[in-house]
C-alpha positions in Angstrom: 261.7 58.3 127.2 265.2 58.6 128.2 266.5 56.7 130.8 269.9 58.8 133.3 272.8 56.5 133.0 274.2 56.5 136.4 277.4 54.5 134.9 278.1 57.4 133.1 279.1 59.3 136.2 280.5 56.0 137.7 280.9 53.0 135.9 281.2 51.3 139.7 277.9 52.6 140.9 276.9 48.9 141.8 273.0 49.6 142.7 270.7 52.4 142.3 267.1 54.0 143.3 264.7 54.5 140.5 261.1 54.4 139.3 259.4 52.2 136.8 258.1 54.1 133.7 256.9 50.9 132.6 257.0 47.4 132.5 255.5 44.6 130.3 257.0 41.5 127.8 259.2 43.9 125.9 261.1 44.5 129.0 260.9 47.1 132.4 261.6 50.8 131.5 263.4 52.8 134.3 264.1 56.7 134.8 267.8 56.1 136.0 269.7 52.8 135.9 273.6 51.3 136.6 272.8 48.6 133.9 274.7 49.1 131.1 272.3 48.2 127.5 273.7 45.6 125.2 276.1 47.9 122.4 279.2 47.9 120.6 280.0 44.7 121.1 279.5 45.2 125.5 277.2 42.5 126.5 274.2 44.3 128.7 274.1 43.5 132.0 272.2 41.4 134.1 270.6 41.9 137.9 268.2 42.1 140.1 265.4 44.6 140.8 263.8 44.7 144.0 261.0 46.7 145.4 258.5 46.6 148.6 256.7 43.3 148.1 258.9 41.7 145.3 261.8 41.4 143.1 262.8 40.0 140.0 265.7 38.8 137.9 267.1 40.9 135.1 268.8 38.5 132.6 270.0 41.6 130.1 269.8 45.0 129.6 269.2 46.3 125.9 268.7 49.3 124.0 264.9 50.7 123.8 263.0 53.0 121.9 264.1 56.9 122.2 267.4 56.5 124.5 265.5 53.9 127.2 266.9 51.3 128.8 265.1 48.3 128.7 265.3 45.5 131.6 264.5 41.8 130.2 263.3 39.9 132.9 262.5 35.7 132.0 258.6 35.7 130.7 256.7 34.4 133.5 258.6 36.7 136.3 256.3 39.0 138.4 257.1 42.9 137.3 257.2 45.4 139.3 254.4 48.2 139.4 254.6 51.2 137.2 255.5 54.0 139.1 256.9 51.8 141.7 259.9 52.7 143.7 262.9 50.0 143.0 266.5 49.3 143.9 268.5 48.3 140.4 271.1 46.0 141.5 274.1 44.5 139.1 275.8 41.2 139.1 278.6 42.8 139.7 281.7 40.0 138.9 280.4 39.7 135.1 280.4 43.2 134.6 283.5 44.2 136.0 285.3 41.5 133.8 283.5 43.1 131.1 285.2 46.6 132.2 288.6 44.9 132.5 288.3 43.4 128.9 286.8 46.3 127.3 290.0 48.4 128.3 292.4 45.5 127.6 290.6 45.8 124.1 291.4 49.6 123.9 295.4 48.6 124.7 295.2 45.8 122.0 293.8 49.0 120.0 296.8 50.9 120.3 299.5 47.9 119.7 298.0 48.1 115.7 297.9 51.5 114.7 296.4 52.2 111.7 294.6 49.5 111.1 290.8 49.8 111.3 288.7 47.7 113.5 286.0 45.7 111.3 284.2 43.9 114.4 284.3 42.6 117.9 283.2 41.8 120.7 283.8 41.7 124.7 282.7 38.4 127.3 283.8 37.5 130.7 285.9 34.8 129.6 287.4 35.3 126.1 287.4 38.8 123.5 288.4 39.5 120.5 288.9 42.3 117.7 288.9 42.1 113.9 291.1 44.1 112.3 291.7 45.3 108.5 295.0 44.2 108.0 297.0 41.3 106.2 299.9 40.6 108.7 299.6 41.1 112.1 302.1 41.0 115.2 302.2 37.8 117.1 300.5 36.9 120.0 303.2 36.5 122.0 304.8 40.3 121.0 301.5 41.3 122.0 300.9 39.8 124.9 304.2 40.6 126.4 303.2 44.3 125.1 300.0 44.4 126.5 301.3 43.3 129.9 303.6 45.7 130.0 301.2 48.4 129.4 298.9 47.0 132.5 302.0 47.3 134.8 302.4 50.6 133.9 299.4 51.5 135.8 298.1 54.6 133.3 295.3 56.1 134.1 292.0 55.6 131.9 289.5 59.0 132.1 287.3 60.6 129.5 286.0 63.9 128.0 283.7 65.2 125.6 283.9 66.8 122.5 281.5 68.1 119.8 280.2 66.3 117.0 282.2 69.1 115.0 285.5 68.4 116.8 285.2 64.8 115.8 284.3 65.5 111.9 287.5 67.6 111.8 289.9 65.0 113.4 288.5 61.7 111.8 291.4 59.6 112.6 290.0 59.0 116.3 287.1 56.9 114.8 289.4 53.1 114.8 285.9 50.9 114.1 284.9 50.6 110.7 281.3 48.5 111.4 280.3 50.8 114.2 280.4 54.5 114.0 279.9 56.9 117.2 276.3 57.7 117.8 275.2 61.6 116.3 272.9 63.9 116.9 273.1 64.7 120.4 275.7 67.1 119.9 278.5 65.6 121.9 281.2 62.6 121.7 282.6 60.9 124.5 286.2 59.8 124.1 288.1 57.1 126.6 291.6 58.2 127.1 293.9 55.9 128.0 297.6 57.8 129.3 298.3 60.8 129.7 296.4 64.0 128.5 299.3 65.1 126.7 300.2 61.9 124.8 297.8 59.4 125.0 298.1 55.4 124.7 295.1 55.1 122.8 291.9 57.9 122.6 289.0 56.9 120.9 285.0 57.3 120.9 283.3 54.7 123.1 279.9 54.3 125.1 281.3 51.3 127.0 282.9 50.8 130.8 286.2 50.6 131.5 288.5 50.2 134.9 290.0 53.4 136.3 293.5 52.3 135.5 295.5 49.7 133.5 296.5 47.9 136.6 293.7 46.9 137.6 293.1 45.2 134.4 296.0 42.0 135.7 297.8 40.0 133.6 296.5 39.2 129.7 297.5 37.1 126.9 296.6 36.6 123.6 295.5 32.8 122.4 294.7 33.1 119.0 295.3 34.9 115.5 292.8 33.9 113.1 292.3 34.4 109.1 289.1 35.4 108.8 289.5 36.8 105.4 291.9 38.7 102.8 292.5 41.7 104.6 290.9 40.3 107.9 292.8 39.7 111.4 290.8 38.2 114.0 293.0 38.4 117.4 291.5 36.4 121.0 292.0 38.0 124.4 291.8 36.2 127.8 291.8 37.7 131.3 294.7 35.6 133.7 293.0 34.2 137.0 
């Protein structure tokens, strides 16, 4: 059974009421959740489930069958009964850092146009993107340009297009290793900047901040050669 993804309507929702559909060693399935399920290089959210008479810590949310989200608890944790009403609350600090990091990686992608993204990983402390690229710009140049885009306070929003529209504009897809999920009829596009001249526009299912200024200062700390045409770019958030 699909889980309603509350963060799709508002990535800043920190908790929400839900009903337990299943609970067992494979995870706790809710009918709705603010937890992001690990995918696309973004970690699954952690947090807590509370119900009348109990609570349990959630270590990570992952994708389950049939578009469900499974909330993973410790092996010896007390599980909520099926049918119980729970409050699902995020561990907000790491989630918000993931949102800032994810948006910063979109900006990084915009600074290296034409190069396919071959991999990536979002972390609370450090993130990276891998590019199909032989000669990347210097890390000092990337840092300067990234912080200029951050300081410009560009809006970040989304819109939906049909799968058919994506097929007519395949250049929207920058990732080579992961393709947007198809079969549901719609594709979510994340846009940074004005609608008529976006800085970045590409399919993405993750969570992002509302404007680039919220990212704060960033720094490109390292460039690595990971193969003949694969360059890895590491990024950290400033304190």
